Every structure is written in structure tokens, then in C-alpha cells.
C-alpha positions as CSV (number, residue, x, y, z in Angstrom):
1,X,-48.6,-53.1,85.1
2,X,-51.6,-51.6,86.9
3,X,-51.6,-51.7,90.6
4,X,-54.8,-52.7,92.3
5,X,-56.3,-49.9,94.4
6,X,-58.0,-50.9,97.7
7,X,-61.5,-49.6,97.6
8,X,-62.6,-47.2,100.4
9,X,-64.9,-48.7,103.0
10,X,-66.9,-46.4,105.3
11,X,-69.9,-47.6,107.3
12,X,-70.8,-44.1,108.4
13,X,-71.0,-43.0,104.7
14,X,-73.2,-46.0,103.8
15,X,-75.5,-45.0,106.7
16,X,-75.6,-41.5,105.3
17,X,-76.5,-42.7,101.8
18,X,-79.2,-45.1,103.1
19,X,-80.9,-42.2,104.9
20,X,-81.3,-40.2,101.7
21,X,-84.2,-40.5,99.4
22,X,-83.8,-42.3,96.1
23,X,-82.3,-40.0,93.5
24,X,-84.7,-41.2,90.9
25,X,-88.2,-41.2,92.6
26,X,-87.6,-39.6,96.0
27,X,-88.7,-42.7,97.9
28,X,-87.4,-42.7,101.5
29,X,-85.6,-45.9,102.5
30,X,-82.7,-46.2,100.1
31,X,-80.1,-48.9,99.5
32,X,-76.5,-47.9,98.8
33,X,-75.8,-48.7,95.1
34,X,-72.1,-49.0,94.4
35,X,-71.6,-47.5,90.9
36,X,-68.8,-49.0,88.9
37,X,-67.3,-47.1,86.0
38,X,-64.3,-47.7,83.9
39,X,-61.1,-46.4,85.5
40,X,-62.3,-46.1,89.1
41,X,-59.5,-48.4,90.2
42,X,-61.6,-51.5,91.2
43,X,-60.3,-53.8,88.4
44,X,-63.5,-55.8,88.3
45,X,-64.1,-55.7,92.1
46,X,-66.8,-53.9,94.0
47,X,-66.4,-50.1,93.9
48,X,-65.5,-48.2,97.1
49,X,-68.2,-46.9,99.4
50,X,-67.3,-43.4,98.2
51,X,-68.9,-44.3,94.9
52,X,-72.4,-45.1,96.2
53,X,-75.7,-43.6,95.3
54,X,-79.1,-43.8,97.1
55,X,-81.6,-45.9,95.2
56,X,-84.8,-47.4,96.4
57,X,-85.3,-51.2,96.1
58,X,-87.3,-50.8,92.8
59,X,-84.6,-48.7,91.1
60,X,-81.7,-50.6,92.6
61,X,-82.5,-54.3,92.2
62,X,-86.1,-54.9,91.1
63,X,-86.7,-56.0,87.5
64,X,-88.8,-53.9,85.1
65,X,-92.5,-53.1,85.0
66,X,-94.5,-50.5,83.1
67,X,-94.2,-48.0,85.9
68,X,-90.5,-48.8,86.7
69,X,-88.9,-49.6,83.3
70,X,-85.8,-51.0,84.8
71,X,-83.5,-51.3,87.8
72,X,-79.8,-50.6,87.8
73,X,-78.9,-54.3,88.4
74,X,-81.9,-55.6,86.5
75,X,-80.5,-54.1,83.3
76,X,-77.1,-55.8,83.7
77,X,-73.6,-54.5,84.3
78,X,-73.1,-53.1,80.8
79,X,-76.3,-51.0,80.9
80,X,-75.1,-48.2,83.2
81,X,-75.3,-45.4,80.6
82,X,-78.7,-46.7,79.4
83,X,-80.0,-46.9,82.9
84,X,-78.9,-43.4,83.9
85,X,-80.0,-42.1,80.6
86,X,-83.6,-43.3,81.2
87,X,-83.7,-40.8,84.1
88,X,-81.4,-38.1,82.8
89,X,-79.0,-38.6,85.7
90,X,-75.3,-38.0,85.7
91,X,-74.0,-40.5,88.4
92,X,-70.5,-38.9,88.5
93,X,-72.0,-35.5,89.4
94,X,-74.1,-37.1,92.1
95,X,-71.2,-39.0,93.6
96,X,-69.2,-35.7,93.8
97,X,-72.2,-33.9,95.3
98,X,-72.9,-36.6,97.9
99,X,-69.2,-36.9,98.9
100,X,-69.1,-33.2,99.5
101,X,-72.4,-33.1,101.5
102,X,-71.0,-35.9,103.7
103,X,-67.8,-34.0,104.3
104,X,-69.7,-30.9,105.3
105,X,-72.0,-32.8,107.5
106,X,-69.4,-35.0,109.3
107,X,-66.3,-32.8,109.1
108,X,-64.3,-35.5,107.4
109,X,-63.9,-37.0,103.9
110,X,-65.3,-40.4,103.1
111,X,-62.9,-43.1,104.2
112,X,-61.1,-40.9,106.8
113,X,-61.4,-41.7,110.5
């Protein structure tokens, strides 16, 4: 039987993410998007804060327009690969890069006090 893993919660990391530009368009004033993928231990729950990416409102939650073909949530939960493929972005590589940048900046890993 799989054991449920408690997701990491870290307000300082979320603040760090929200102060970064959108990884798609560079707009300043991001929201913290929690990226769910198979096998990240959430078992259907919200992913941990260590799995967040900075997305502006349009790319995070807004529907689709000609200029912005879709948002991560607007495309639905099963469209993750399709969404990231639109912009040629590897979310896993970004998550690793952002966690590392936070650790260098703050002197601690995400989720540690």
C-alpha cells in the first residue's frame, strides 16, 4: 500500500516564486502555480510548494485568446504536457532550477526552517 506523503508548505518560497517574472512571457507579478505530475507523492491532493512555478494570471488561470492560446488551468488537469509543449518548457527542469536558486538565496532548502 502506498503511504501518503505530506506535501511541503513554505510561505517564504511562495513569496520567492511570486516575485519572479512569468516563465512564459516575462510579465512581472506572478502567481505560484503548483505543478502536479504523476508520482510526486500527492495522491490527488495539491502538490507541495516546492513544486511551484511563476506564471502570470493570463498563463495561470485565464482562458484562451488568440494572443494567449491557453492557460495552465484553462486547459484542464490532463493537459499538462500539451500546455507546456505550446511554450517548449520543461516544468521539471524549471522546478529543479528554482529550488536551487532559492536554496542559494536563502541558505536553506525549500521546506526547511
